[in-house]
N, C-alpha and C positions, 0 to 999 in steps of 0.2 A: 630480915623479914621480907617475904616475897611481895612484889607489887601485885595488887589485886585490881582487876579490870571490872568494869561494870558490864553485866550481861543483859542484853536487850533483845527480847524476842519480838520481832516485828509482826504486824498484824497477820500477814499470810502464814507465818510459822505458827502463831497462836491458833489460827483456824485449823491448820493441818494437824496440830497436836490434839485438838479437841475432836477432830474427825477420827483420828487413830483410836482415841479412847472410846468414842461412840461405836465404831465398828467392832472393836474387841469386846465391848460390853454386850452388844447384840448377838455376836456370833459365839462367844465363848463364856462370857460372864465377867463379874466384877473383878475377880482375882487377876484375870488375864489383862483387863484394861489397866488396872493398877500396876501390874508388873511391867507392862510395856511402857507406860508413861513414866513410871519411876526410873526405868533404865535410861530413857532418853533424858529426863531431867538430871539424873546423876552424871551422865556423860557431859551434858552442857555445863553443869556447875564447875567441872574441871577446867573449863575455858577461862574462868575467872582468874586462875593462877597460871594457866598455860595456854595463852591465846593462839599458839601455833600447833596445837594438837591436830591430829588428823592428817590428811594428805591434801596436796594441791589438787584443784579440780582438773579433770581430764581435758576439759575445754580450755584450749590455750589462751583464749581471750580472757575468760574468767580468772584463770590462774595468774595471768599477768597483772590482773587488777587486785590480786590479794585474796581471792575467794578460795576457801578451803572446804573440805568435806570431812565430817566426822561420822564414822560408821557406828551405829547403835543397833546391833542385831540386824533385822531386815530393813531398818530405816537409815536414811542418809540425811544428815543435817548440814545445810550449806550456810556458811558464815564467813565473816571477815572482820578483822580488827581495824578500827578507825580511832586514832588517838588512844584514849584510855578506856575505850569501850569495845566490846565484841558484839556485833549485830548478827543475829540469826535470821536469815532471810526465808529459808524454806526447810521443811522436814517432810521428806517423801519416802515412799516405799521403794526400795531399791529393786524390787522385782517387777516394777512397772516401767513404762516408757517415760522415765523421769526427765530426760532431757527436754521433752516437749513441755513438761510442767515448768521448767526453768526458763522458758523462752522470755518471760516477762522480767527476768532478773535485771537486765540492762536498764529497763525503764524504772524499776524500783530503786536501783542504785542512783540514778539521776535524781529521782525525787528526794532521796535521803540527802544528797548533796545540797539541794536547794534549801532544806530546813536548817536553821541555825542549830549548831550542835554545842551542847555543854560539855562534850566529851573530848573535843580536839585539844 
């Protein structure tokens, strides 16, 4: 039996996913919102069994710290495995200037380290 990891969407990723759904709902409709969020959720669910899916981040510093990127259509999910959990930090539109959106990732990583983790 494969080891299963806990999947944890951090607050910024939750907000970004809600915003993706809202934008698709307003611009295209319910089916588009559901299709896009389901595609992202389905891809993220695979991380429970395969925490090394995706590719290493292009940013060498983030890659050296274990951050990976999972491509879900037009969206990029930034995550890393810590112990027996996979933490999703951000979900961004790959067509935007997403490196600017990720500038706070270093601070978020430090805050996560300060919190006692049940997953280590």
